[in-house]
C-alpha positions in Angstrom: -3.9 -6.7 9.2 -2.2 -2.9 9.1 0.9 -4.9 11.1 1.0 -7.0 8.6 0.8 -4.4 5.8 4.1 -2.2 7.6 6.1 -5.5 8.1 5.4 -5.9 3.9 6.4 -2.8 3.4 9.4 -2.9 5.3 10.6 -5.6 3.6 9.9 -4.0 0.1 11.4 -0.8 0.8 13.5 -1.1 4.3 15.0 2.7 4.0 11.6 3.9 4.5 10.0 4.4 7.9 6.6 3.8 6.9 5.1 4.1 10.1 6.4 8.0 10.3 6.3 8.8 6.6 2.7 10.6 6.2 3.4 12.0 2.1 5.1 9.1 0.6 4.3 10.0 -3.1 4.2 13.7 -2.1 7.7 13.4 -0.6 9.2 11.3 -3.7 9.5 8.2 -1.3 7.5 6.2 -3.7 7.8 5.8 -7.6 5.4 4.3 -9.9 7.7 1.2 -9.9 7.4 1.1 -6.3 4.1 1.5 -6.3 3.0 -1.5 -8.9 5.5 -3.7 -6.8 3.8 -2.4 -3.5 0.4 -3.3 -5.0 1.4 -6.3 -6.7 2.4 -7.9 -3.2 -0.7 -6.5 -1.1 -3.3 -8.3 -4.1 -0.9 -11.9 -3.0 -0.7 -11.1 0.9 -4.2 -9.9 1.3 -6.2 -12.0 -1.4 -7.8 -8.9 -2.8 -7.9 -7.5 -6.4 -7.0 -4.3 -7.4 -8.4 -2.7 -10.5 -6.9 0.4 -12.3 -9.5 2.7 -10.4 -7.9 1.5 -7.3 -4.0 2.3 -8.6 -4.5 5.7 -7.8 -1.9 8.0 -6.3 -4.2 8.5 -3.3 -4.4 4.9 -2.1 -0.6 4.7 -1.8 0.0 8.1 -0.3 0.6 6.9 3.1 0.7 3.3 5.2 -2.8 4.5 6.4 -4.0 5.3 3.4 -2.8 1.8 1.8 -4.6 0.2 4.8 -7.9 1.4 4.3 -7.9 0.4 0.6 -7.2 -2.9 1.7 -9.9 -2.7 4.4 -12.1 -1.6 1.7 -11.5 -3.9 -0.5 -11.8 -7.0 2.3 -15.4 -5.7 3.0 -16.3 -6.1 -0.5 -15.3 -9.2 -0.6 -17.7 -10.5 2.2 
């Protein structure tokens, strides 16, 4: 799933190296609009439902954090 996530993120924001950037929000690389767009794409791609509680900056801090959120939500669905 991590490779799928990285490809999705690269398609949305080709200007960001998601594999090396560790603090996307703190570094100002992702805006609130980016997070909304990314969360929508993540929901569609990975067939998970994000709640307002999932829409916290910590879950979008890095590709690793997004992957952990996806993994947690996928596990909850099973």
